[in-house]
C-alpha positions as CSV (number, residue, x, y, z in Angstrom):
1,M,-18.2,-3.0,-8.8
2,W,-16.6,-1.3,-5.8
3,L,-20.0,-0.5,-4.3
4,V,-21.0,-4.2,-4.4
5,N,-17.6,-5.2,-2.8
6,A,-18.2,-2.6,-0.1
7,C,-21.7,-3.8,0.6
8,V,-20.6,-7.4,0.7
9,T,-17.8,-6.5,3.1
10,V,-20.0,-4.5,5.5
11,V,-22.8,-7.1,5.5
12,G,-20.3,-10.0,5.9
13,A,-18.6,-8.2,8.8
14,W,-21.9,-7.6,10.4
15,F,-22.8,-11.3,10.3
16,V,-19.3,-12.3,11.5
17,N,-19.6,-9.9,14.4
18,E,-23.1,-11.1,15.3
19,A,-21.9,-14.7,15.3
20,F,-18.9,-13.7,17.5
21,A,-21.1,-11.7,19.9
22,R,-23.3,-14.7,20.5
23,L,-20.4,-16.7,22.0
24,P,-20.3,-16.8,25.8
25,F,-17.0,-15.4,27.0
26,D,-15.5,-12.6,29.1
27,M,-13.6,-9.8,27.5
28,P,-10.0,-10.8,27.1
29,Y,-7.5,-8.9,29.3
30,A,-5.5,-7.8,26.3
31,V,-8.6,-6.1,24.7
32,D,-9.4,-4.4,28.0
33,V,-5.9,-3.0,28.3
34,F,-5.9,-1.9,24.7
35,L,-9.2,-0.1,25.0
36,R,-8.2,1.6,28.3
37,G,-4.9,2.7,26.7
38,V,-6.7,4.1,23.6
39,L,-9.2,5.9,25.9
40,R,-6.4,7.4,27.9
41,L,-4.5,8.4,24.8
42,V,-7.5,10.3,23.3
43,G,-8.4,11.8,26.7
44,H,-11.6,10.0,27.4
45,S,-10.8,8.0,30.5
46,E,-14.3,8.5,31.8
47,L,-15.5,5.9,29.3
48,A,-13.5,3.2,31.0
49,N,-16.4,1.8,32.9
50,P,-17.8,-1.7,32.4
51,D,-20.9,-0.6,30.5
52,D,-19.0,1.5,28.0
53,M,-16.1,-1.0,27.7
54,E,-18.5,-3.7,26.5
55,V,-19.8,-1.4,23.7
56,L,-16.3,-0.3,22.7
57,A,-15.1,-3.9,22.6
58,A,-18.1,-4.7,20.3
59,G,-17.0,-1.8,18.0
60,L,-13.4,-3.1,18.0
61,Y,-14.6,-6.6,17.1
62,F,-16.7,-5.1,14.3
63,L,-13.7,-3.2,12.9
64,L,-11.5,-6.4,13.1
65,A,-14.3,-8.4,11.3
66,L,-14.5,-5.6,8.7
67,V,-10.8,-5.9,8.0
68,A,-10.9,-9.7,7.8
69,V,-13.9,-9.8,5.5
70,G,-12.5,-7.0,3.4
71,L,-9.3,-9.0,2.9
72,F,-11.3,-12.1,2.0
73,V,-13.4,-10.1,-0.6
74,W,-10.2,-8.7,-2.1
75,L,-8.7,-12.2,-2.3
76,V,-11.8,-13.6,-4.0
77,N,-11.8,-10.7,-6.5
78,W,-8.1,-11.2,-7.2
79,L,-8.6,-14.9,-7.8
80,V,-11.7,-14.4,-10.0
81,R,-9.9,-11.8,-12.1
82,G,-6.9,-14.0,-12.5
83,F,-9.1,-17.0,-13.5
84,L,-11.1,-14.9,-16.0
85,A,-7.9,-13.4,-17.5
86,R,-6.4,-16.9,-18.0
87,R,-9.6,-18.2,-19.4
88,S,-10.0,-15.3,-21.9
89,G,-6.3,-15.5,-22.8
90,A,-6.5,-19.2,-23.5
91,G,-9.6,-18.8,-25.7
92,A,-7.9,-16.1,-27.7
93,R,-4.8,-18.2,-28.4
94,G,-7.1,-21.1,-29.4
């Protein structure tokens, strides 16, 4: 079951990221500062140019989508398990 959950999470995050990437907007200043700080921290300040920053921001957005979709999949699993447990428990008391 964990493999299905992982696949649903990755595919869902891919679709969320694709939908987000199609929106017309400039990179927020906070994202720019965060990425430049991380690049300086890991010692790769040479990647802080406009071409690479766009790709790094897309990767960051994918990771955020992966976390959000993963939490959603976990919540759905938790709710379904609770519903099935109550349903089977009610039938056994019958």
